[in-house]
DRENZADREN-235538 format. One record per atom (N, C-alpha, C, CB): x, y, z; atom name; chain. Coordinates in Angstrom, 3 decimals, always signed. Glycine has a CB too. Layout:
N
X  Y  Z  CA  A
...
***
This chain:
142
-6.202  -2.855  -11.567  N  A
-7.134  -2.949  -10.461  CA  A
-7.973  -4.202  -10.657  C  A
-8.029  -1.678  -10.362  CB  A
-8.141  -4.928  -9.604  N  A
-8.817  -6.221  -9.694  CA  A
-10.290  -6.145  -9.329  C  A
-8.133  -7.217  -8.804  CB  A
-10.924  -7.283  -9.439  N  A
-12.342  -7.394  -9.110  CA  A
-12.513  -7.234  -7.599  C  A
-12.927  -8.760  -9.596  CB  A
-13.495  -6.426  -7.196  N  A
-13.794  -6.254  -5.785  CA  A
-12.913  -5.245  -5.077  C  A
-13.681  -7.550  -5.101  CB  A
-12.056  -4.563  -5.807  N  A
-11.206  -3.538  -5.207  CA  A
-10.911  -2.483  -6.262  C  A
-9.884  -4.151  -4.641  CB  A
-10.500  -1.324  -5.806  N  A
-10.242  -0.253  -6.767  CA  A
-8.802  +0.257  -6.701  C  A
-11.201  +0.895  -6.526  CB  A
-7.925  -0.471  -6.042  N  A
-6.532  -0.032  -6.001  CA  A
-5.714  -0.817  -7.020  C  A
-5.942  -0.205  -4.581  CB  A
-4.593  -0.224  -7.469  N  A
-3.746  -0.906  -8.445  CA  A
-3.005  -2.087  -7.812  C  A
-2.742  +0.079  -9.053  CB  A
-2.700  -3.061  -8.620  N  A
-2.065  -4.291  -8.158  CA  A
-0.741  -4.047  -7.431  C  A
-1.834  -5.207  -9.329  CB  A
+0.004  -3.040  -7.858  N  A
+1.310  -2.795  -7.230  CA  A
+1.192  -2.370  -5.760  C  A
+2.060  -1.724  -8.007  CB  A
-0.019  -2.055  -5.311  N  A
-0.239  -1.693  -3.909  CA  A
-0.501  -2.923  -3.031  C  A
-1.414  -0.721  -3.800  CB  A
-0.731  -4.075  -3.646  N  A
-1.056  -5.293  -2.893  CA  A
-0.047  -5.625  -1.785  C  A
-1.145  -6.457  -3.842  CB  A
+1.259  -5.573  -2.042  N  A
+2.191  -5.907  -0.950  CA  A
+2.077  -4.969  +0.254  C  A
+3.613  -5.877  -1.469  CB  A
+1.780  -3.708  +0.010  N  A
+1.630  -2.745  +1.104  CA  A
+0.344  -3.025  +1.872  C  A
+1.631  -1.294  +0.565  CB  A
-0.734  -3.278  +1.143  N  A
-2.004  -3.611  +1.786  CA  A
-1.823  -4.853  +2.650  C  A
-3.123  -3.835  +0.730  CB  A
-1.132  -5.849  +2.122  N  A
-0.901  -7.085  +2.870  CA  A
-0.043  -6.816  +4.110  C  A
-0.223  -8.139  +1.970  CB  A
+1.000  -6.007  +3.960  N  A
+1.874  -5.698  +5.093  CA  A
+1.089  -5.048  +6.233  C  A
+3.019  -4.776  +4.648  CB  A
+0.224  -4.101  +5.903  N  A
-0.595  -3.451  +6.932  CA  A
-1.625  -4.402  +7.519  C  A
-1.296  -2.231  +6.355  CB  A
-2.262  -5.202  +6.678  N  A
-3.315  -6.087  +7.171  CA  A
-2.764  -7.165  +8.095  C  A
-4.044  -6.733  +6.006  CB  A
-1.480  -7.444  +7.998  N  A
-0.855  -8.441  +8.866  CA  A
-0.378  -7.862  +10.196  C  A
+0.308  -9.078  +8.153  CB  A
-0.539  -6.580  +10.381  N  A
-0.130  -5.956  +11.642  CA  A
-0.973  -6.508  +12.788  C  A
-0.265  -4.411  +11.564  CB  A
-0.353  -6.622  +13.933  N  A
-1.001  -7.184  +15.113  CA  A
-2.060  -6.257  +15.701  C  A
+0.034  -7.498  +16.163  CB  A
-1.764  -4.940  +15.716  N  A
-2.696  -3.993  +16.328  CA  A
-2.519  -2.603  +15.728  C  A
-2.494  -3.944  +17.854  CB  A
-3.302  -1.664  +16.234  N  A
-3.260  -0.290  +15.735  CA  A
-1.896  +0.348  +15.912  C  A
-4.301  +0.547  +16.433  CB  A
-1.233  +0.074  +17.027  N  A
+0.076  +0.669  +17.279  CA  A
+1.090  +0.217  +16.222  C  A
+0.572  +0.297  +18.691  CB  A
+1.047  -1.043  +15.856  N  A
+1.952  -1.548  +14.827  CA  A
+1.646  -0.889  +13.475  C  A
+1.838  -3.087  +14.717  CB  A
+0.362  -0.653  +13.191  N  A
-0.011  +0.031  +11.945  CA  A
+0.510  +1.469  +11.947  C  A
-1.550  +0.020  +11.756  CB  A
+0.405  +2.142  +13.104  N  A
+0.933  +3.508  +13.203  CA  A
+2.438  +3.522  +12.974  C  A
+0.602  +4.118  +14.578  CB  A
+3.145  +2.576  +13.561  N  A
+4.592  +2.512  +13.363  CA  A
+4.940  +2.315  +11.899  C  A
+5.193  +1.390  +14.195  CB  A
+4.165  +1.492  +11.210  N  A
+4.376  +1.268  +9.786  CA  A
+4.071  +2.542  +8.997  C  A
+3.501  +0.102  +9.287  CB  A
+3.019  +3.259  +9.377  N  A
+2.722  +4.539  +8.726  CA  A
+3.881  +5.512  +8.902  C  A
+1.427  +5.148  +9.294  CB  A
+4.481  +5.545  +10.090  N  A
+5.624  +6.427  +10.338  CA  A
+6.780  +6.074  +9.413  C  A
+6.073  +6.335  +11.809  CB  A
+6.998  +4.777  +9.173  N  A
+8.052  +4.354  +8.246  CA  A
+7.765  +4.853  +6.832  C  A
+8.187  +2.819  +8.248  CB  A
+6.505  +4.722  +6.397  N  A
+6.148  +5.197  +5.066  CA  A
+6.282  +6.712  +4.972  C  A
+4.723  +4.771  +4.714  CB  A
+5.984  +7.413  +6.037  N  A
+6.130  +8.873  +6.047  CA  A
+7.578  +9.262  +5.788  C  A
+5.653  +9.462  +7.390  CB  A
+8.514  +8.513  +6.348  N  A
+9.942  +8.811  +6.178  CA  A
+10.429  +8.551  +4.765  C  A
+10.761  +7.994  +7.146  CB  A
+9.820  +7.577  +4.088  N  A
+10.277  +7.247  +2.730  CA  A
+9.237  +7.609  +1.666  C  A
+10.608  +5.758  +2.638  CB  A
+8.557  +8.716  +1.923  N  A
+7.548  +9.245  +0.997  CA  A
+8.174  +9.408  -0.388  C  A
+6.974  +10.611  +1.509  CB  A
+7.544  +8.854  -1.436  N  A
+8.153  +8.912  -2.772  CA  A
+8.137  +10.294  -3.422  C  A
+7.454  +7.954  -3.670  CB  A
+7.148  +11.114  -3.095  N  A
+7.033  +12.433  -3.736  CA  A
+6.561  +13.466  -2.720  C  A
+6.056  +12.380  -4.942  CB  A
+7.414  +13.800  -1.755  N  A
+6.991  +14.761  -0.726  CA  A
+6.846  +16.174  -1.285  C  A
+7.990  +14.768  +0.429  CB  A
+6.002  +16.928  -0.650  N  A
+5.832  +18.345  -0.965  CA  A
+6.451  +19.111  +0.197  C  A
+4.302  +18.734  -1.186  CB  A
+7.586  +19.779  -0.031  N  A
+8.251  +20.475  +1.072  CA  A
+7.400  +21.628  +1.606  C  A
+9.614  +21.001  +0.616  CB  A
+7.539  +21.923  +2.906  N  A
+6.729  +22.977  +3.530  CA  A
+6.800  +24.334  +2.829  C  A
+7.154  +23.148  +4.948  CB  A
+7.902  +24.639  +2.161  N  A
+7.981  +25.938  +1.477  CA  A
+7.056  +26.007  +0.257  C  A
+9.423  +26.213  +1.045  CB  A
+6.459  +24.877  -0.125  N  A
+5.486  +24.865  -1.223  CA  A
+4.045  +24.741  -0.721  C  A
+5.795  +23.719  -2.179  CB  A
+3.865  +24.754  +0.595  N  A
+2.517  +24.689  +1.164  CA  A
+1.869  +26.053  +1.029  C  A
+2.549  +24.235  +2.658  CB  A
+0.739  +26.086  +0.339  N  A
+0.009  +27.324  +0.106  CA  A
-1.468  +27.099  +0.399  C  A
+0.212  +27.823  -1.347  CB  A
-2.184  +28.185  +0.565  N  A
-3.624  +28.080  +0.826  CA  A
-4.339  +27.306  -0.284  C  A
-4.241  +29.479  +0.969  CB  A
-3.901  +27.502  -1.536  N  A
-4.554  +26.864  -2.676  CA  A
-4.401  +25.348  -2.682  C  A
-4.003  +27.423  -3.954  CB  A
-3.326  +24.821  -2.090  N  A
-3.138  +23.369  -2.128  CA  A
-3.386  +22.701  -0.772  C  A
-1.736  +23.049  -2.601  CB  A
-3.962  +23.458  +0.168  N  A
-4.270  +22.890  +1.475  CA  A
-5.533  +22.037  +1.401  C  A
-4.437  +24.004  +2.521  CB  A
-5.505  +20.919  +2.112  N  A
-6.671  +20.044  +2.213  CA  A
-7.489  +20.534  +3.399  C  A
-6.258  +18.523  +2.380  CB  A
-8.693  +20.977  +3.130  N  A
-9.555  +21.465  +4.197  CA  A
-10.310  +20.294  +4.814  C  A
-10.540  +22.536  +3.667  CB  A
-10.594  +20.400  +6.096  N  A
-11.283  +19.336  +6.797  CA  A
-10.339  +18.276  +7.334  C  A
-12.285  +18.704  +5.894  CB  A
-9.053  +18.574  +7.321  N  A
-8.055  +17.656  +7.851  CA  A
-7.590  +18.203  +9.196  C  A
-6.852  +17.477  +6.858  CB  A
-7.444  +17.333  +10.179  N  A
-7.067  +17.737  +11.532  CA  A
-5.689  +18.400  +11.550  C  A
-7.079  +16.526  +12.468  CB  A
-4.776  +17.904  +10.740  N  A
-3.443  +18.493  +10.666  CA  A
-3.353  +19.368  +9.425  C  A
-2.346  +17.397  +10.647  CB  A
-2.237  +19.997  +9.255  N  A
-2.016  +20.813  +8.063  CA  A
-1.525  +19.887  +6.961  C  A
-0.988  +21.977  +8.334  CB  A
-2.315  +19.730  +5.914  N  A
-2.000  +18.821  +4.818  CA  A
-2.165  +19.541  +3.486  C  A
-2.898  +17.566  +4.869  CB  A
-1.265  +19.232  +2.556  N  A
-1.260  +19.896  +1.252  CA  A
-1.011  +18.876  +0.156  C  A
-0.193  +21.010  +1.203  CB  A
-1.691  +19.062  -0.974  N  A
-1.492  +18.191  -2.139  CA  A
-1.344  +19.034  -3.402  C  A
-2.672  +17.196  -2.291  CB  A
-0.454  +18.576  -4.261  N  A
-0.278  +19.158  -5.584  CA  A
-0.316  +17.991  -6.564  C  A
+1.074  +19.991  -5.700  CB  A
-1.225  +18.060  -7.522  N  A
-1.396  +16.991  -8.495  CA  A
-1.053  +17.508  -9.885  C  A
-2.837  +16.438  -8.459  CB  A
-0.364  +16.681  -10.642  N  A
+0.018  +17.038  -12.005  CA  A
+0.205  +15.755  -12.799  C  A
+1.318  +17.906  -12.026  CB  A
+0.658  +15.881  -14.032  N  A
+1.025  +14.714  -14.833  CA  A
+2.520  +14.794  -15.114  C  A
+0.197  +14.647  -16.170  CB  A
+3.140  +13.628  -15.203  N  A
+4.577  +13.589  -15.483  CA  A
+4.821  +13.632  -16.989  C  A
+5.221  +12.323  -14.870  CB  A
+6.053  +13.456  -17.401  N  A
+6.427  +13.539  -18.819  CA  A
+5.753  +12.485  -19.684  C  A
+7.915  +13.410  -18.959  CB  A
+5.334  +11.386  -19.074  N  A
+4.695  +10.317  -19.834  CA  A
+3.171  +10.374  -19.757  C  A
+5.179  +8.975  -19.338  CB  A
+2.633  +11.393  -19.079  N  A
+1.188  +11.535  -18.934  CA  A
+0.632  +10.813  -17.723  C  A
+0.506  +11.033  -20.161  CB  A
+1.509  +10.253  -16.895  N  A
+1.079  +9.573  -15.685  CA  A
+0.786  +10.562  -14.569  C  A
+2.132  +8.577  -15.237  CB  A
-0.123  +10.208  -13.710  N  A
-0.506  +11.053  -12.587  CA  A
+0.656  +11.170  -11.613  C  A
-1.755  +10.492  -11.878  CB  A
+0.824  +12.353  -11.039  N  A
+1.879  +12.587  -10.055  CA  A
+1.289  +13.340  -8.872  C  A
+3.068  +13.378  -10.678  CB  A
+1.317  +12.690  -7.709  N  A
+0.834  +13.281  -6.469  CA  A
+2.027  +13.655  -5.609  C  A
-0.111  +12.310  -5.713  CB  A
+2.134  +14.944  -5.313  N  A
+3.132  +15.428  -4.364  CA  A
+2.338  +15.957  -3.184  C  A
+4.087  +16.542  -4.995  CB  A
+2.721  +15.555  -1.973  N  A
+1.931  +15.931  -0.816  CA  A
+2.784  +15.995  +0.439  C  A
+0.789  +14.956  -0.621  CB  A
+2.289  +16.741  +1.407  N  A
+2.993  +16.878  +2.665  CA  A
+2.034  +17.229  +3.780  C  A
+4.080  +17.928  +2.556  CB  A
+2.438  +16.888  +5.000  N  A
+1.615  +17.162  +6.172  CA  A
+2.508  +17.377  +7.377  C  A
+0.619  +16.012  +6.432  CB  A
+1.974  +18.072  +8.366  N  A
+2.747  +18.327  +9.580  CA  A
+2.606  +17.214  +10.611  C  A
+2.322  +19.637  +10.192  CB  A
+1.798  +16.205  +10.330  N  A
+1.626  +15.058  +11.228  CA  A
+2.129  +13.797  +10.522  C  A
+0.125  +14.895  +11.658  CB  A
+2.919  +12.999  +11.215  N  A
+3.509  +11.805  +10.620  CA  A
+2.461  +10.782  +10.181  C  A
+4.460  +11.166  +11.599  CB  A
+1.368  +10.662  +10.915  N  A
+0.315  +9.721  +10.525  CA  A
-0.257  +10.129  +9.172  C  A
-0.809  +9.667  +11.599  CB  A
-0.557  +11.399  +9.021  N  A
-1.118  +11.907  +7.766  CA  A
-0.087  +11.789  +6.651  C  A
-1.577  +13.378  +7.923  CB  A
+1.161  +12.118  +6.941  N  A
+2.225  +12.007  +5.941  CA  A
+2.356  +10.551  +5.474  C  A
+3.576  +12.518  +6.519  CB  A
+2.227  +9.600  +6.398  N  A
+2.284  +8.187  +6.026  CA  A
+1.120  +7.776  +5.142  C  A
+2.307  +7.326  +7.265  CB  A
-0.084  +8.225  +5.478  N  A
-1.254  +7.942  +4.636  CA  A
-1.081  +8.547  +3.248  C  A
-2.537  +8.486  +5.293  CB  A
-0.525  +9.737  +3.207  N  A
-0.284  +10.390  +1.917  CA  A
+0.768  +9.636  +1.112  C  A
+0.157  +11.845  +2.125  CB  A
+1.795  +9.135  +1.785  N  A
+2.845  +8.379  +1.096  CA  A
+2.262  +7.124  +0.453  C  A
+3.978  +8.000  +2.078  CB  A
+1.438  +6.394  +1.198  N  A
+0.814  +5.188  +0.649  CA  A
-0.083  +5.557  -0.531  C  A
-0.002  +4.446  +1.739  CB  A
-0.818  +6.654  -0.412  N  A
-1.680  +7.100  -1.506  CA  A
-0.853  +7.474  -2.726  C  A
-2.539  +8.292  -1.066  CB  A
+0.270  +8.168  -2.516  N  A
+1.147  +8.527  -3.637  CA  A
+1.696  +7.272  -4.316  C  A
+2.309  +9.421  -3.151  CB  A
+2.099  +6.286  -3.523  N  A
+2.587  +5.031  -4.103  CA  A
+1.490  +4.394  -4.947  C  A
+3.057  +4.052  -2.994  CB  A
+0.261  +4.472  -4.472  N  A
-0.866  +3.876  -5.190  CA  A
-1.132  +4.567  -6.521  C  A
-2.115  +3.927  -4.332  CB  A
-1.145  +5.892  -6.536  N  A
-1.642  +6.614  -7.714  CA  A
-0.563  +7.110  -8.671  C  A
-2.444  +7.774  -7.268  CB  A
+0.646  +7.297  -8.197  N  A
+1.681  +7.838  -9.082  CA  A
+1.916  +6.914  -10.277  C  A
+2.996  +8.043  -8.307  CB  A
+1.889  +7.514  -11.459  N  A
+2.104  +6.781  -12.699  CA  A
+0.830  +6.286  -13.356  C  A
+2.992  +5.629  -12.441  CB  A
-0.279  +6.313  -12.621  N  A
-1.544  +5.860  -13.194  CA  A
-2.079  +6.897  -14.173  C  A
-2.579  +5.584  -12.084  CB  A
-2.990  +6.471  -15.015  N  A
-3.697  +7.399  -15.883  CA  A
-4.590  +8.268  -14.992  C  A
-4.537  +6.637  -16.982  CB  A
-4.592  +9.586  -15.185  N  A
-5.431  +10.450  -14.346  CA  A
-6.899  +10.041  -14.320  C  A
-5.327  +11.867  -14.822  CB  A
-7.422  +9.512  -15.421  N  A
-8.831  +9.095  -15.426  CA  A
-9.053  +7.915  -14.489  C  A
-9.280  +8.726  -16.851  CB  A
-8.068  +7.029  -14.363  N  A
-8.183  +5.901  -13.437  CA  A
-8.124  +6.396  -11.990  C  A
-7.062  +4.864  -13.699  CB  A
-7.280  +7.382  -11.724  N  A
-7.188  +7.951  -10.376  CA  A
-8.514  +8.605  -10.009  C  A
-6.026  +8.982  -10.285  CB  A
-9.128  +9.300  -10.968  N  A
-10.397  +9.987  -10.721  CA  A
-11.517  +9.003  -10.378  C  A
-10.791  +10.818  -11.943  CB  A
-11.372  +7.741  -10.798  N  A
-12.392  +6.720  -10.536  CA  A
-12.051  +5.817  -9.357  C  A
-12.592  +5.875  -11.765  CB  A
-10.840  +5.918  -8.850  N  A
-10.371  +5.031  -7.787  CA  A
-11.076  +5.327  -6.471  C  A
-8.859  +5.162  -7.611  CB  A
-11.277  +4.304  -5.672  N  A
-11.867  +4.468  -4.350  CA  A
-10.821  +4.300  -3.261  C  A
-13.002  +3.473  -4.146  CB  A
-11.141  +4.737  -2.046  N  A
-10.186  +4.628  -0.937  CA  A
-10.262  +3.290  -0.193  C  A
-10.421  +5.753  +0.040  CB  A
-10.779  +2.251  -0.843  N  A
-10.979  +0.979  -0.157  CA  A
-9.687  +0.295  +0.260  C  A
-11.756  +0.061  -1.032  CB  A
-8.546  +0.721  -0.292  N  A
-7.275  +0.144  +0.147  CA  A
-7.032  +0.452  +1.625  C  A
-6.109  +0.683  -0.711  CB  A
-7.505  +1.592  +2.106  N  A
-7.330  +1.943  +3.519  CA  A
-8.125  +0.987  +4.419  C  A
-7.771  +3.405  +3.770  CB  A
-9.303  +0.574  +3.958  N  A
-10.089  -0.415  +4.708  CA  A
-9.373  -1.761  +4.703  C  A
-11.514  -0.560  +4.109  CB  A
-8.878  -2.169  +3.534  N  A
-8.195  -3.458  +3.419  CA  A
-6.912  -3.486  +4.257  C  A
-7.869  -3.756  +1.947  CB  A
-6.274  -2.339  +4.407  N  A
-5.065  -2.239  +5.227  CA  A
-5.390  -2.317  +6.711  C  A
-4.325  -0.939  +4.926  CB  A
-6.655  -2.082  +7.062  N  A
-7.052  -2.063  +8.459  CA  A
-6.729  -0.742  +9.129  C  A
-6.383  -3.184  +9.200  CB  A
-6.325  +0.235  +8.339  N  A
-5.867  +1.499  +8.921  CA  A
-7.022  +2.414  +9.306  C  A
-4.955  +2.218  +7.949  CB  A
-8.106  +2.404  +8.547  N  A
-9.197  +3.329  +8.858  CA  A
-9.811  +3.058  +10.226  C  A
-10.270  +3.242  +7.791  CB  A
-9.832  +1.797  +10.630  N  A
-10.383  +1.478  +11.949  CA  A
-9.421  +1.878  +13.066  C  A
-10.700  -0.017  +12.043  CB  A
-8.159  +2.114  +12.713  N  A
-7.158  +2.534  +13.694  CA  A
-7.135  +4.048  +13.880  C  A
-5.781  +2.048  +13.274  CB  A
-7.759  +4.782  +12.968  N  A
-7.728  +6.244  +13.009  CA  A
-8.843  +6.797  +13.877  C  A
-7.835  +6.819  +11.603  CB  A
-8.588  +7.943  +14.474  N  A
-9.656  +8.659  +15.158  CA  A
-10.664  +9.100  +14.095  C  A
-9.098  +9.890  +15.976  CB  A
-11.903  +9.362  +14.480  N  A
-12.885  +9.815  +13.488  CA  A
-12.439  +11.058  +12.716  C  A
-14.199  +10.100  +14.171  CB  A
-11.790  +12.007  +13.384  N  A
-11.365  +13.215  +12.681  CA  A
-10.228  +12.919  +11.700  C  A
-10.926  +14.285  +13.686  CB  A
-9.319  +12.005  +12.056  N  A
-8.242  +11.619  +11.128  CA  A
-8.815  +10.849  +9.935  C  A
-7.173  +10.757  +11.858  CB  A
-9.776  +9.955  +10.192  N  A
-10.405  +9.207  +9.105  CA  A
-11.120  +10.163  +8.152  C  A
-11.399  +8.161  +9.666  CB  A
-11.788  +11.169  +8.704  N  A
-12.464  +12.168  +7.876  CA  A
-11.437  +12.970  +7.075  C  A
-13.325  +13.113  +8.753  CB  A
-10.331  +13.311  +7.706  N  A
-9.267  +14.037  +7.014  CA  A
-8.690  +13.226  +5.869  C  A
-8.163  +14.411  +7.987  CB  A
-8.486  +11.917  +6.101  N  A
-7.997  +11.041  +5.035  CA  A
-8.965  +11.055  +3.858  C  A
-7.804  +9.598  +5.557  CB  A
-10.261  +10.921  +4.148  N  A
-11.252  +10.923  +3.071  CA  A
-11.281  +12.257  +2.336  C  A
-12.637  +10.608  +3.626  CB  A
-11.116  +13.372  +3.055  N  A
-11.057  +14.681  +2.400  CA  A
-9.832  +14.782  +1.499  C  A
-11.037  +15.806  +3.447  CB  A
-8.689  +14.268  +1.960  N  A
-7.480  +14.275  +1.150  CA  A
-7.682  +13.426  -0.096  C  A
-6.279  +13.765  +1.960  CB  A
-8.250  +12.241  +0.091  N  A
-8.463  +11.351  -1.036  CA  A
-9.435  +11.962  -2.049  C  A
-8.985  +10.002  -0.548  CB  A
-10.495  +12.567  -1.536  N  A
-11.482  +13.230  -2.404  CA  A
-10.809  +14.336  -3.224  C  A
-12.649  +13.820  -1.559  CB  A
-9.939  +15.085  -2.576  N  A
-9.217  +16.165  -3.267  CA  A
-8.337  +15.604  -4.381  C  A
-8.355  +16.967  -2.267  CB  A
-7.648  +14.506  -4.110  N  A
-6.792  +13.870  -5.127  CA  A
-7.649  +13.433  -6.318  C  A
-6.024  +12.644  -4.525  CB  A
-8.787  +12.808  -6.059  N  A
-9.667  +12.387  -7.146  CA  A
-10.172  +13.579  -7.955  C  A
-10.848  +11.598  -6.590  CB  A
-10.570  +14.653  -7.271  N  A
-11.049  +15.839  -7.979  CA  A
-9.956  +16.435  -8.863  C  A
-11.547  +16.888  -6.981  CB  A
-8.744  +16.529  -8.312  N  A
-7.622  +17.068  -9.091  CA  A
-7.308  +16.176  -10.285  C  A
-6.376  +17.219  -8.207  CB  A
-7.388  +14.858  -10.102  N  A
-7.156  +13.923  -11.212  CA  A
-8.193  +14.143  -12.309  C  A
-7.204  +12.453  -10.713  CB  A
-9.442  +14.355  -11.894  N  A
-10.496  +14.611  -12.870  CA  A
-10.243  +15.852  -13.706  C  A
-11.813  +14.742  -12.172  CB  A
-9.629  +16.859  -13.101  N  A
-9.304  +18.093  -13.823  CA  A
-8.175  +17.868  -14.833  C  A
-8.908  +19.200  -12.832  CB  A
-7.349  +16.845  -14.593  N  A
-6.194  +16.579  -15.456  CA  A
-6.526  +15.660  -16.622  C  A
-5.077  +15.974  -14.645  CB  A
-7.753  +15.123  -16.632  N  A
-8.148  +14.197  -17.708  CA  A
-8.311  +14.962  -18.999  C  A
-9.461  +13.452  -17.357  CB  A
***
């Protein structure tokens, strides 16, 4: 993570790709693409009350754990493609990181991507609730 930002360097190409989008519609289309190629999806049969993100407009679920090497692993799923895309980008950002680093990370990559200004207020709030949940779960894994 560099000076003035709290996301890992490997997320830079994605942040740049989103920031170069012409408008909100192009950003949404890119989010839909990321939703389709989510690195660690959580299938609907694993959606439970315990892993649901509350305060999200759509039905969203996260499961956080550590992998065999002690790296953070975020598995998540949502019934809305926009949310699934945001979750996919977040998973790309945090997967493999030390859980303590995830617990300290901020959601400023969404601002740099230009995506938060494209979201409705309720979707932006849902994203922040999802991100807050990921940070809290990471803190429990430290």
